C-alpha positions in Angstrom: -20.1 89.7 55.8 -22.9 92.0 57.3 -26.3 93.2 57.2 -27.1 96.8 55.9 -30.4 97.9 57.0 -31.9 101.0 55.3 -35.1 103.1 55.7 -36.1 104.9 52.4 -38.7 107.5 51.5 -39.9 108.7 48.2 -38.9 112.3 47.1 -40.9 115.3 47.3 -42.5 116.0 43.9 -41.0 119.6 43.9 -37.7 118.4 45.2 -34.5 119.7 43.4 -30.9 117.9 43.4 -29.5 117.7 47.1 -26.4 117.0 49.0 -26.0 113.4 50.1 -25.8 113.5 54.0 -23.2 110.6 53.8 -20.8 111.8 51.3 -21.7 115.3 50.4 -22.1 114.6 46.6 -25.0 116.0 44.6 -27.6 113.5 43.9 -30.8 113.9 41.7 -34.3 113.7 43.3 -35.2 110.0 44.0 -35.8 107.7 46.9 -34.0 108.9 50.0 -32.1 106.8 52.6 -33.3 108.6 55.9 -31.6 105.8 57.9 -28.9 103.3 57.4 -27.0 101.1 59.8 -24.8 98.0 59.6 -24.1 95.0 61.7 -22.2 91.8 61.4 -23.9 88.5 60.5 -22.1 87.0 63.4 -25.2 88.3 65.6 -27.8 86.5 63.7 -28.2 83.8 66.4 -28.6 86.4 69.0 -31.2 88.0 66.8 -33.0 84.8 66.6 -33.0 84.2 70.3 -34.4 87.8 70.7 -37.2 87.1 68.1 -35.9 89.8 65.8 -34.1 88.0 63.1 -36.6 88.1 60.4 -37.6 91.8 61.2 -34.0 92.9 60.7 -32.5 90.2 58.1 -35.5 89.1 56.3 -38.4 91.5 56.8 -39.9 90.1 53.4 -40.6 86.9 55.2 -42.8 88.4 57.7 -44.0 90.3 55.4 -42.8 93.7 56.5 -42.3 96.3 54.0 -42.6 99.7 56.1 -40.9 100.6 59.2 -44.2 100.7 61.3 -44.5 96.9 60.4 -41.5 96.0 62.6 -41.7 98.5 65.5 -43.6 96.2 67.8 -41.3 93.3 67.1 -38.2 95.4 67.6 -39.5 97.1 70.9 -40.4 93.4 72.2 -37.0 92.1 71.2 -35.1 95.2 72.6 -36.9 94.7 75.9 -35.9 91.1 76.0 -32.4 91.8 75.2 -32.2 94.2 78.0 -34.0 92.3 80.6 -31.8 89.2 80.0 -28.2 90.3 79.2 -26.5 87.2 80.5 -28.7 85.0 78.3 -27.7 87.0 75.2 -24.0 87.7 75.9 -23.5 83.9 75.5 -24.0 84.6 71.7 -21.1 86.9 71.7 -18.8 86.0 68.8 -15.5 84.4 70.0 -13.4 86.7 67.4 -14.9 89.8 68.9 -17.0 90.8 65.9 -20.4 90.6 67.0 -20.9 91.5 70.6 -24.3 92.0 72.8 -23.5 95.6 73.5 -23.2 96.4 69.8 -26.4 94.6 69.0 -28.4 96.4 71.6 -27.2 99.7 70.4 -28.0 98.6 66.7 -31.5 97.5 67.6 -32.0 100.7 69.6 -30.9 102.8 66.5 -33.3 101.0 64.0 -36.2 101.0 66.5 -35.7 104.7 66.9 -35.4 105.4 63.1 -38.5 103.2 62.7 -40.5 105.3 65.1 -39.2 108.4 63.6 -40.0 107.4 59.9 -43.0 104.8 60.3 -43.9 105.3 56.6 -40.3 104.6 55.3 -39.8 101.6 53.2 -37.5 98.9 54.7 -34.4 97.8 52.6 -31.9 95.3 53.6 -28.8 94.1 52.0 -27.2 90.8 53.4 
């Protein structure tokens, strides 16, 4: 089980069908995933401890609908994760699926994407 995190933007009104950047198939105009990433649910406790669980797993509960809504939360959480690695490594999954280093990179990626596309809509699948 895992979390899929997406940022989407509406199409340009003049947009023509295009090639998907993931699979190369032609898709009609519509909302575009400008960012997507995936992480295991085994990291939910680490996310809670860093104060960013709801921003990533349940943004509708904050409520956060756009990338700009979670930038500060993610920035604060990432700073905490990086400042106290030993505190967070204790949440590493015993089976190896869900490690601190992977989570830090995931959060960095999501934060960078949120800064790049602040008006994008957040979508999650859990």
